[in-house]
C-alpha positions as CSV (number, residue, x, y, z in Angstrom):
1,M,44.6,-5.5,11.5
2,T,45.7,-2.7,9.2
3,A,46.7,-5.1,6.4
4,R,43.3,-6.8,6.5
5,I,41.5,-3.5,6.4
6,F,43.7,-2.5,3.4
7,V,42.8,-5.7,1.5
8,K,39.1,-5.5,2.2
9,L,38.9,-1.8,1.2
10,T,40.9,-2.5,-2.0
11,L,38.6,-5.4,-2.9
12,G,35.6,-3.3,-2.0
13,V,36.5,-0.5,-4.3
14,L,37.3,-3.0,-7.1
15,G,33.8,-4.6,-6.5
16,V,32.2,-1.1,-6.8
17,L,34.1,-0.6,-10.1
18,A,33.0,-3.9,-11.3
19,V,29.4,-3.1,-10.4
20,A,29.7,0.3,-12.1
21,L,31.1,-1.4,-15.2
22,T,28.1,-3.9,-15.1
23,A,25.7,-1.0,-14.7
24,V,27.2,0.8,-17.6
25,D,27.0,-2.3,-19.7
26,F,23.3,-2.8,-18.9
27,L,22.4,0.9,-19.4
28,V,24.3,1.3,-22.6
29,T,22.9,-1.9,-23.9
30,Q,19.4,-0.8,-23.2
31,R,19.8,2.8,-24.5
32,A,21.7,1.6,-27.6
33,Q,19.0,-0.9,-28.4
34,E,16.2,1.6,-27.8
35,T,18.0,4.2,-30.0
36,Y,18.9,1.8,-32.8
37,V,15.4,0.3,-32.8
38,D,13.8,3.8,-32.9
39,T,16.1,5.0,-35.7
40,L,15.5,1.7,-37.7
41,R,11.8,2.0,-37.2
42,R,11.8,5.6,-38.7
43,E,13.8,4.3,-41.6
44,L,11.4,1.5,-42.3
45,V,8.5,3.8,-42.1
46,E,10.0,6.1,-44.7
47,K,10.8,3.1,-47.0
48,G,7.3,1.7,-46.5
49,R,5.7,5.0,-47.4
50,T,7.9,5.4,-50.5
51,L,7.1,1.8,-51.6
52,A,3.4,2.3,-50.9
53,L,3.3,5.3,-53.2
54,T,5.3,3.6,-56.1
55,L,4.0,0.0,-55.7
56,P,2.9,-1.4,-59.1
57,A,-0.2,-3.4,-59.6
58,Q,1.8,-6.7,-60.0
59,P,4.9,-6.0,-58.0
60,D,7.9,-8.3,-57.8
61,F,8.2,-8.6,-54.0
62,L,11.3,-10.6,-54.0
63,R,13.2,-7.9,-56.0
64,L,11.7,-5.0,-54.1
65,A,12.6,-6.7,-50.7
66,E,16.2,-7.3,-51.9
67,A,16.5,-3.7,-53.0
68,A,15.0,-2.4,-49.7
69,G,17.0,-4.9,-47.6
70,V,13.9,-6.0,-45.8
71,R,11.2,-8.7,-45.7
72,L,8.2,-7.3,-47.5
73,T,4.5,-8.4,-47.0
74,W,1.3,-7.1,-48.6
75,V,-1.8,-7.6,-46.5
76,A,-5.3,-6.9,-47.9
77,F,-8.0,-5.0,-46.0
78,D,-9.5,-8.3,-44.8
79,G,-6.2,-9.5,-43.3
80,R,-5.4,-11.9,-46.1
81,V,-1.8,-12.0,-47.1
82,V,-1.6,-11.1,-50.8
83,A,2.2,-11.4,-51.2
84,D,5.2,-12.0,-49.1
85,S,9.0,-11.9,-50.0
86,E,10.0,-14.9,-47.9
87,A,6.9,-17.1,-47.5
88,S,4.0,-18.5,-49.6
89,P,1.0,-16.3,-49.0
90,E,-1.4,-19.4,-49.3
91,R,0.3,-20.9,-46.1
92,M,0.2,-17.8,-44.0
93,E,-2.5,-17.1,-41.5
94,N,-4.9,-14.2,-41.6
95,H,-2.9,-11.1,-40.4
96,R,-5.7,-8.9,-39.4
97,T,-5.0,-9.4,-35.7
98,R,-1.3,-8.7,-35.9
99,P,-0.7,-5.5,-33.9
100,E,1.2,-3.6,-36.6
101,I,-1.2,-4.7,-39.3
102,A,-4.2,-3.7,-37.2
103,E,-2.8,-0.3,-36.8
104,A,-2.1,0.1,-40.5
105,L,-5.5,-1.1,-41.5
106,Q,-7.0,1.7,-39.4
107,G,-4.9,4.3,-41.3
108,R,-2.0,4.6,-38.8
109,T,1.5,3.5,-38.9
110,G,2.1,0.4,-36.7
111,S,5.2,-1.4,-35.4
112,S,6.0,-4.4,-33.2
113,L,9.1,-6.3,-32.1
114,R,8.1,-10.0,-31.8
115,R,8.6,-13.6,-33.0
116,S,7.2,-14.5,-36.5
117,P,4.8,-17.4,-36.3
118,T,5.5,-18.1,-40.0
119,L,9.4,-18.2,-39.9
120,G,9.9,-18.8,-36.2
121,I,12.4,-15.9,-35.7
122,R,12.1,-12.4,-34.1
123,F,11.5,-9.4,-36.4
124,L,11.1,-5.7,-36.1
125,Y,7.8,-5.1,-38.0
126,V,6.7,-1.8,-39.4
127,A,3.3,-1.5,-41.3
128,V,2.1,1.5,-43.3
129,P,-1.3,2.0,-44.8
130,F,-1.9,2.3,-48.6
131,D,-4.7,2.2,-51.0
132,R,-4.7,-1.6,-51.3
133,G,-4.4,-2.5,-47.7
134,A,-1.2,-2.5,-45.6
135,L,2.4,-2.8,-46.5
136,R,4.6,-4.4,-43.9
137,L,8.4,-4.2,-43.7
138,A,10.4,-6.4,-41.4
139,V,14.1,-6.8,-40.3
140,P,15.3,-9.8,-38.4
141,A,16.1,-8.9,-34.7
142,V,19.5,-10.6,-35.1
143,Q,20.7,-7.6,-37.1
144,I,19.7,-5.3,-34.2
145,D,21.4,-7.5,-31.7
146,A,24.6,-7.5,-33.8
147,Q,24.7,-3.7,-34.0
148,V,23.9,-3.3,-30.2
149,N,26.7,-5.8,-29.3
150,A,29.2,-3.9,-31.4
151,I,28.3,-0.6,-29.6
152,R,28.4,-2.5,-26.3
153,R,32.0,-3.9,-26.8
154,D,33.3,-0.4,-27.8
155,V,31.8,1.2,-24.7
156,L,33.0,-1.5,-22.3
157,F,36.5,-1.3,-23.6
158,S,36.6,2.5,-23.3
159,T,35.2,2.3,-19.8
160,A,37.6,-0.3,-18.7
161,L,40.5,1.8,-19.8
162,A,39.1,4.8,-18.0
163,F,38.8,2.7,-14.7
164,L,42.6,1.9,-14.7
165,P,43.6,5.2,-13.0
166,S,40.8,4.7,-10.5
167,V,42.3,1.4,-9.3
168,V,45.6,3.3,-8.4
169,V,43.7,6.0,-6.6
170,A,41.6,3.4,-4.8
171,A,44.8,1.6,-3.5
172,L,46.2,4.9,-2.1
173,F,42.9,5.7,-0.6
174,A,42.6,2.3,0.9
175,R,46.1,2.6,2.5
176,Y,45.2,5.9,4.1
177,V,41.8,4.9,5.4
178,S,43.1,1.5,6.7
179,R,45.6,3.3,9.0
180,R,43.0,5.5,10.3
181,L,40.4,2.8,10.8
182,G,43.0,0.6,12.5
183,A,43.6,3.3,15.1
184,I,39.8,3.8,15.6
185,I,39.3,0.1,16.2
186,E,42.1,0.0,18.7
187,Y,40.4,2.9,20.5
188,A,37.0,1.2,20.4
189,R,38.6,-1.9,22.0
190,Q,39.9,0.3,24.8
191,L,36.5,1.7,25.4
192,A,34.9,-1.8,25.4
193,E,37.4,-2.7,28.1
194,G,36.3,0.3,30.2
195,N,39.1,2.8,29.5
196,F,36.9,5.7,29.1
197,R,39.9,8.2,29.6
198,A,41.7,7.2,26.5
199,R,41.6,9.8,23.7
200,L,42.0,9.4,19.9
201,D,43.9,11.7,17.7
202,H,41.2,13.3,15.6
203,S,43.3,15.7,13.4
204,G,41.8,16.4,10.0
205,R,38.5,17.6,8.9
206,G,37.3,14.7,6.9
207,E,34.8,12.1,7.9
208,L,37.4,10.0,9.7
209,G,38.4,13.1,11.7
210,I,34.8,13.7,12.6
211,L,34.4,10.1,13.6
212,S,37.4,10.2,15.9
213,A,36.1,13.4,17.5
214,K,32.7,11.8,18.0
215,L,34.3,8.7,19.5
216,N,36.1,10.8,22.0
217,E,32.7,12.1,23.1
218,T,31.5,8.6,23.7
219,S,32.8,8.1,27.2
220,E,31.1,11.4,28.2
221,K,27.8,10.3,26.9
222,L,27.7,6.7,28.3
223,E,26.0,8.0,31.5
224,F,23.3,9.7,29.3
225,M,22.9,6.4,27.3
226,L,22.4,4.6,30.6
227,D,19.8,7.1,31.7
228,R,18.0,6.5,28.3
229,L,18.1,2.7,28.9
230,E,16.5,3.2,32.3
231,A,13.9,5.4,30.8
232,E,13.2,2.8,28.1
233,H,13.0,0.1,30.8
234,T,10.5,2.2,32.7
235,E,8.5,2.6,29.4
236,L,8.5,-1.1,28.9
237,E,7.2,-1.6,32.4
238,K,4.4,0.9,31.6
239,L,3.5,-1.1,28.4
240,E,3.5,-4.3,30.5
241,R,1.1,-2.6,32.9
242,V,-1.1,-1.5,29.9
243,R,-1.1,-5.2,28.8
244,K,-2.0,-6.6,32.1
245,D,-4.8,-3.9,32.5
246,F,-6.1,-5.0,29.1
247,V,-6.1,-8.6,30.2
248,I,-7.9,-7.7,33.4
249,N,-10.5,-5.7,31.5
250,V,-11.1,-8.4,29.0
251,S,-11.4,-11.0,31.8
252,H,-13.9,-8.8,33.6
253,E,-16.0,-8.2,30.5
254,L,-16.0,-11.9,29.7
255,R,-16.6,-13.1,33.3
256,T,-19.9,-11.1,33.7
257,P,-21.9,-12.8,30.9
258,L,-20.2,-16.1,31.6
259,A,-21.2,-16.1,35.3
260,S,-24.8,-15.2,34.4
261,I,-25.0,-18.0,31.9
262,Q,-23.5,-20.5,34.3
263,G,-25.7,-19.4,37.2
264,Y,-29.0,-19.5,35.3
265,T,-28.0,-22.8,33.6
266,E,-27.4,-24.4,37.0
267,T,-30.7,-23.0,38.3
268,L,-32.5,-24.7,35.4
269,L,-30.7,-27.9,35.9
270,D,-31.6,-27.9,39.5
271,G,-35.3,-28.0,38.6
272,A,-36.3,-24.5,37.4
273,I,-36.7,-25.8,33.9
274,H,-40.0,-27.3,35.0
275,D,-41.1,-24.0,36.5
276,P,-43.4,-22.5,33.9
277,N,-43.2,-19.1,35.5
278,N,-39.4,-18.7,35.2
279,N,-37.9,-21.3,32.8
280,L,-38.5,-19.2,29.7
281,K,-37.3,-16.0,31.5
282,F,-34.1,-17.7,32.6
283,L,-33.5,-19.1,29.1
284,A,-34.1,-15.6,27.6
285,I,-31.4,-14.2,30.0
286,I,-29.0,-17.0,29.0
287,R,-29.5,-16.2,25.4
288,Q,-29.1,-12.4,26.0
289,N,-25.7,-13.0,27.7
290,A,-24.6,-15.4,25.0
291,E,-25.3,-12.8,22.4
292,R,-23.4,-10.3,24.4
293,L,-20.5,-12.6,24.7
294,A,-20.5,-13.2,20.9
295,R,-20.6,-9.5,20.3
296,L,-17.7,-8.9,22.7
297,T,-15.6,-11.6,21.1
298,A,-16.3,-10.3,17.6
299,D,-15.4,-6.8,18.5
300,L,-12.2,-8.0,20.2
301,L,-11.2,-9.9,17.1
302,T,-12.0,-6.9,14.8
303,L,-10.0,-4.5,17.0
304,S,-7.1,-7.0,17.2
305,R,-7.0,-7.4,13.4
306,I,-7.0,-3.7,12.8
307,E,-4.3,-2.9,15.5
308,L,-2.0,-5.8,14.2
309,G,-2.4,-4.7,10.5
310,Q,-4.3,-7.9,9.5
311,Q,-7.5,-6.1,8.5
312,K,-7.9,-6.3,4.7
313,F,-9.3,-3.2,3.1
314,K,-10.6,-2.7,-0.4
315,F,-10.3,0.9,-1.3
316,A,-12.4,2.5,-4.1
317,Y,-14.4,5.6,-4.9
318,Y,-17.9,5.7,-3.5
319,R,-20.7,8.2,-3.6
320,V,-21.3,9.9,-0.1
321,N,-25.1,9.8,-0.3
322,A,-25.1,6.1,-1.3
323,L,-23.1,5.2,1.8
324,L,-25.4,7.2,4.0
325,S,-28.5,5.6,2.5
326,D,-27.2,2.0,2.7
327,N,-26.5,2.5,6.5
328,V,-29.7,4.3,7.3
329,D,-31.8,1.6,5.5
330,S,-30.1,-1.1,7.6
331,M,-30.8,0.8,10.9
332,L,-34.4,1.7,10.1
333,P,-36.0,-1.3,11.9
334,L,-34.0,-0.6,15.1
335,A,-35.0,3.0,15.0
336,Q,-38.7,2.2,14.4
337,K,-38.9,0.0,17.5
338,K,-38.4,3.2,19.5
339,A,-40.3,5.5,17.1
340,I,-37.1,7.4,16.5
341,E,-37.0,9.7,13.4
342,L,-33.9,8.7,11.4
343,A,-33.0,11.5,9.0
344,I,-30.4,11.9,6.2
345,E,-28.7,15.2,5.5
346,R,-27.4,14.7,2.1
347,L,-24.5,16.2,0.1
348,S,-24.3,16.9,-3.6
349,E,-24.8,13.6,-5.6
350,R,-21.4,14.0,-7.2
351,V,-19.4,14.0,-4.0
352,E,-17.3,10.8,-3.6
353,V,-14.8,9.5,-1.0
354,F,-12.0,7.1,-1.4
355,C,-12.5,4.4,1.2
356,D,-13.5,0.8,2.0
357,A,-17.3,0.6,1.9
358,E,-17.5,-2.3,4.4
359,A,-15.3,-0.4,6.9
360,V,-17.4,2.8,6.5
361,H,-20.6,0.7,7.0
362,Q,-19.2,-0.7,10.2
363,I,-18.2,2.9,11.4
364,L,-21.7,4.3,10.6
365,S,-23.5,1.2,12.0
366,N,-21.5,1.5,15.4
367,L,-22.3,5.2,15.6
368,L,-26.0,4.9,14.6
369,D,-26.5,1.9,17.0
370,N,-25.1,4.1,19.8
371,A,-27.2,7.0,18.9
372,I,-30.5,5.0,18.7
373,K,-29.7,3.3,22.1
374,Y,-29.1,6.5,24.0
375,T,-31.8,8.6,22.3
376,P,-35.2,8.5,24.1
377,D,-38.4,7.2,22.4
378,R,-39.8,9.4,19.7
379,G,-36.5,11.3,19.5
380,R,-34.4,12.2,16.5
381,V,-31.2,10.9,15.0
382,S,-29.6,12.5,11.9
383,V,-26.8,11.4,9.9
384,G,-25.0,13.3,7.1
385,A,-21.8,14.6,5.7
386,Q,-20.1,18.0,4.8
387,A,-17.2,18.9,2.6
388,L,-14.4,20.3,4.6
389,D,-12.2,21.1,1.6
390,D,-11.3,19.5,-1.7
391,D,-9.4,16.7,0.1
392,R,-11.8,15.6,2.9
393,V,-15.4,14.9,3.7
394,E,-16.6,14.9,7.2
395,F,-19.5,12.4,8.2
396,Y,-21.5,12.9,11.4
397,V,-24.1,11.1,13.5
398,R,-26.2,13.5,15.7
399,D,-28.6,12.3,18.4
400,S,-31.0,14.0,20.8
401,G,-29.9,11.9,23.8
402,P,-28.8,13.0,27.3
403,G,-25.3,14.1,26.1
404,I,-22.0,13.3,27.6
405,P,-20.1,15.2,30.4
406,A,-17.1,17.2,29.2
407,E,-14.7,15.3,31.4
408,D,-15.6,12.1,29.5
409,L,-15.2,13.3,26.0
410,T,-11.4,12.8,25.8
411,R,-11.7,9.2,26.7
412,L,-14.7,8.0,24.7
413,F,-12.7,6.3,22.0
414,E,-10.7,4.2,24.6
415,R,-11.3,0.4,24.8
416,F,-13.9,-0.5,27.4
417,Y,-14.5,3.1,28.6
418,R,-18.1,3.8,29.4
419,V,-19.7,7.0,30.6
420,D,-22.4,5.1,32.5
421,K,-21.2,1.6,32.9
422,A,-24.4,0.1,34.3
423,R,-26.6,1.7,31.6
424,S,-24.1,0.7,28.9
425,R,-24.2,-3.0,29.9
426,A,-27.9,-2.9,30.2
427,L,-28.2,-1.6,26.6
428,G,-25.9,-4.5,25.4
429,G,-22.8,-2.4,24.7
430,T,-19.3,-4.1,24.6
431,G,-17.3,-0.9,25.3
432,L,-15.3,-1.5,22.1
433,G,-17.5,0.2,19.4
434,L,-16.0,3.6,19.4
435,A,-12.4,2.3,19.6
436,I,-13.2,0.2,16.4
437,V,-14.6,3.4,14.9
438,K,-11.4,5.3,15.6
439,H,-9.1,2.6,14.2
440,L,-11.2,2.0,11.1
441,A,-11.4,5.8,10.3
442,R,-7.5,6.2,10.8
443,A,-6.7,3.1,8.7
444,Q,-8.5,5.0,5.9
445,G,-6.6,8.2,6.4
446,G,-9.3,9.9,8.5
447,E,-9.8,11.3,12.0
448,V,-12.6,11.1,14.6
449,R,-13.9,13.6,17.1
450,V,-17.0,14.3,19.2
451,E,-19.0,17.3,20.3
452,S,-21.6,17.0,23.2
453,S,-23.3,18.8,25.9
454,V,-25.2,17.3,28.9
455,T,-28.5,18.8,27.6
456,G,-27.9,19.1,23.9
457,G,-27.2,15.6,22.7
458,S,-24.0,14.4,21.0
459,T,-22.5,14.5,17.5
460,F,-19.8,12.1,16.4
461,Y,-17.6,13.0,13.4
462,F,-15.2,11.1,11.2
463,T,-13.4,12.2,8.1
464,L,-12.6,10.4,4.9
465,P,-10.3,11.4,2.0
466,T,-11.7,12.3,-1.5
467,H,-8.7,10.8,-3.3
468,D,-6.3,8.0,-3.0
469,L,-3.7,8.6,-0.2
470,G,-1.6,5.5,-1.2
471,L,-2.6,3.6,2.0
472,A,-1.8,-0.1,2.2
473,E,-4.9,-2.2,1.8
474,S,-3.7,-4.7,4.5
475,G,-2.1,-2.2,7.0
476,A,-3.2,-0.3,10.0
477,V,-2.0,3.4,10.0
478,Q,-2.6,3.6,13.9
479,Q,0.8,3.0,15.5
480,E,0.1,3.9,19.1
481,L,-1.4,1.6,21.6
482,T,-5.2,2.2,22.2
483,P,-5.5,3.4,25.8
484,L,-7.5,1.2,28.2
């Protein structure tokens, strides 16, 4: 056992050293190349500026390039190659779009490390402006690679020599640790066999000494761990009850419209379809329950997508007033049917929030739909927003309805919870709208709350951030189960 641990530790340390050597090689190569290229670029800029100042009207480009040790190209202002030390200008493309030339023609120094379309090899290009266009100097990348490889070999050789003492130290360390770990493994075997009275020598103040001391405490804590397991088992049973309650609730909510549809359909099939006094009435009831069933199914799917992190969000910056106006415009026909005044309380036009516009539309639509349903005819519903601070904006929907008892406020955002079940079903509610509101708000980094009194109406609030919180566009930030 101890020998195997010794071998594994030694090989592990050697592996770490090999990884370190590889990392040094990679980092040195990158840094050496960056430093060398940067230095060479500055040298080429200085040469280019000197040549630009002294370039005669009819220069001998081949001689100048050999003297400077570079490839030399003269490009006119229209991008035409006037002269080149290594290629015929007549066969070269227009260079106006070359990145370094484009910069030089605009009066700035440009540079680029890329493959030459003319010669087919990589060059480091530097172009400087002068009074007759742009002057470009180029050095083959193979020269850069050769210099970097030379630096790399020197560094690797020095690093490898420095690692040799580390190998000896690693072997001594592995021998010490393997003995201690062998004793710890043997002690763990005894604990696994049920010998909780065994004790391990935990002399020393290092990590292995601490580990030994902690293992000696294991037998004393087993009872506590068993208690924890029992508690977790109880929690799992609780979650299972929550799941069963959810299934029961969903089944109940689905059963009601299905039973109504089935009953009235059978009545029509039994002959009521020929009864001019009731057939249209029964068909209207069937349609009403089918629509309720469709709404319930859609809300369940929406809530499920949000809770499972499958809801896709498209976050962007939106003007607060535009979000309010869009939702009010879509809800006006519903409000006009009850002669309800639908008012907007606007913020400054410059105020923006970072959110998903569709999700905010669904939040406001659910809140406005509830407000209009529970507000009596000729009442008033207002929607607006207020800046809480530089980071948050709070939206609100206020109605003049009957209000909500204080004991119901804490449960309003639970699935299928209704203050007045009979009235909620009569108005076509699914019992999921406020749960969807809560999850959509939290998925965008916001919170929800409600204020209400039995005689003073209700106000529902939700917040949105004014800047990007870095939220995943496909995730749900709500981790706990929604209460039933």
